[in-house]
C-alpha positions, 0 to 999 in steps of 0.5 A: 880666450878659451871657450869652456863648454857649460857641461859635457861634450860639444854637441847639443850643449850651450856654451859660456865664455870664460874671459880673462884680460881686456874687455875687447878680447871678451867680445871676440870670445863671445863672437866665437862662441856664437859661431860655434853654436851656429855651426852646431845648429843651435842658438846661443840661448835655446828657447823651450821646445815649440809647439811645432816640434812637439806636434811633429814628435808626438804624432807617430805615437797617436793612433786610430782606434776602431774595429776590423771586420773582414766581411764588412765594407769598409773593413775598418770602422773608426771609433776614436783616438789613442796614444802610446804609453808605458813601454810603447806596447800599450795604448791609452784611450776612452772606455766609451771608444770601444764597443760594448762586449758582445755588440760586434761579435764579428769584429776585432778591436784594432789600432792603426799606426801611421808608418813613415811611408804614410800608410796605415798599419793595422795592429790587433789588440791583444788585451784590454784593461778598463776603468769604466768609472773614469771612462779609461781603457788601456789596450795591449798591442804587443811588439813592436813597441811605439814611442811612448809619450811622456806622462806628467807626474802631477795635476797641472795648473790652471792657465797652462797652454795645451795642445791636443792631437787626434782625428776629429770628424773621423775619416770624413776627409781621410785619416790625418792627424789634426792638432788643436791649441787651447788652455786649461781653464779650470780643474773641477770635480765632476760627478756623472749623473745618477741613472734612473732605476730602470737603467742601472747596470754594473757600469753605472753602479761602479760609477756611483760608488766611485763618486766625483773625480777631477776633470780638466776643462779646456778652452779649446774645441774638440770634435767627435773622433778626438775622444781618447786623444792626448792633451799635451803641455805646449811647453814640454810635450808631456801628456796632461790628460785624455780628451773625453767629452765636449760641451754641446749647446743644443743637440749632438748633431749641432756640435759641428755647426755650433761648437761650444769651444769647451772640452773636457779631459781626464787627468793623466794621473788616472792613466798612470794609476791603471798602468801601476796596477 
């Protein structure tokens, strides 16, 4: 009984059995096909990629975003999460993660990339592109490139299971990638509240002109430090959104002791639009 590969070369392909003749011989051929799959490290009917594999392959692309001041102690000040996009020399994050212009004159905006050794490498940000109306920023870190995360082309559906990776609670327990699991519970338009007349500035005016935009509501708990991190499709690993904010019950200080379990993310299509510009 010949074993015919479904397509392409032997490695990394599923096999189908081409049976001719008696049924008993087909059983033997099927058993041989099963052994061939096992020998090459795959199951005869490979499931979709699991969360553990998605998290493992995505973590090297998720970075710390902050500022570096050689005169400060500590010299690195963590501000949020970011992740590699486009050609791998650009990092997507939230605009609110970055300091306001002129607020930290002695500091340089940087990202820290985790090396295979476990050490963190500091990379200077060479340029920043903002879309403050949707609280997004793209950081240019130059070469060498990181592995970019794949972006979902269209708006996701409600009910999709998601993963998000970041650095909750900052460096309180040391910087380490932390992953959470949730679901897209709603996709709804949101409009930022109008500021009072004595607090109008260029940023607020830009947000008012832009009006409402879609936002992903997640049935999952994000914490301070998760801002700017990727929301991943739990089946494919594609980025669906950027963690932006959480719903708080009382005060900002209560977000740790009394988490609401509701978080929000900016759809990734808005990041793709900035990259196209």
